[in-house]
N, C-alpha and C positions, 0 to 999 in steps of 0.2 A: 506493500499498501504508501503512495506516496502522501509524504509532509509537504504542508501547503501555509506561505506565507505570502499576506496582501503588504503591498506598501503605494503607499500613493495621496492615500486621502491626505485632505485638506479642506482651508477656511477661505471659498472663492466667491463673486460673485456672479451674479444672473448672467448670462452673456459667455462665460468668461469656458475656456478650457482646462481639461483636466484629462493627468495617461495615470491610472491602476494599473498594478505591474501583480504579479503573482507567482514568486517561484517554488521551485516543486524541487525537491528533494528523495531520492527514493528513485528506486528502480523502475519499466518500461512507462515511464511519462509517458510515451510518444504513442503507448498503449493506448490513452485516455482521451476520452471525449471531455470537455470541462468549459463551462460555464460561469457565469459571474448572476450572481443572486445580489438582493439589498432588502434588506429589513426594519425598516419603523417599528419603534417600540408600543408594544401594541398592538399588535397589525403583522396580519403571519409574511412569512420570510416568501418576494416573489424573483421570478425569474425575469432575469437581463440580456444577456444573449449567452451566443451554445456558441462553440467553435469543434467541429469531424474533429476525429485525430491525427487528422490529414493535413487540418487546416485548413483543403478543399472547401470546404460548406461552411457555412455562416447561416445560424438564427438566432433571433431577434424580434423582444417582445415589440409590441405597436406604439410604447408609450415612446420607447429609443428610439424606432425606425428610423435611418436618416438623421441623427445624431451622434449615434456612439457606435464605433467598433469595434469586435474582439476579433483577439489576431494572439497566433501563438509561434513561438520559436523554441523544435523541438532540438536544436543543438546544443542551447539554453540552458531548456527544462521551465519554463516561464510565459505565461500565459499574460492578455493585456488588455486594458479597455480604454479602448481614445473615447473622449467621455467631449461631444462640445458645444457648441450652447446651451449651459446647464439651466435649470431653473428649481424654482428653490421646490417645487414637488421631489426634486434627485437627489434632496437630503437626506441619508439612511447614511447604514455598517455596510458597506459593501463587502460581500466574501463570492472567493475562490470554491471555485468544486469540480472534483475532477469524480468522472461514472467511468470504470476499464472493462474496453474490449462492444464498447454500446455505438452502433453508427448510426442511431435515431438521429429525426430533430428533435424530436419533445420531454421538457428537461423539467422533470421533479421533483427537490426537495427530499424528495424523501424513496429516492432511486437514487440519489448518489450517494458515491462508499467514502471518499475523502475530502474532506473539511481545511480553508481558513479559519482565523480568528478573526477577520475578516479587521478594515480600513472605514472612518469612517466618512466621509465627505460630506462636509455641508454647503451647499449656496444657498449667502442671504440675495436678499430686493434689492 
């Protein structure tokens, strides 16, 4: 199982950009489909974006489509989330997650195998 650690969160203003990184340690990172989820206190964790183990297919929640981009570098064992045109409603703790040997395009929090501890993103208006 891979261990995941997020970085790159912070406080930004509406309209700004931010890039999150998720570094994986352990073997077989290339066998994991990776995803970003986010959670606001008192609400369920929600899917944001996902990427196939090959990096060739990406998936997005409607709320971030066109503004966020997920990518991965298997040589560096890292997955990224580029966030543009940030809005106050994007404020949340962002979590990186992985699911081994998964080739589908639908990501549910309950099905993910590994999780990071999260990084806080705060967008002020």
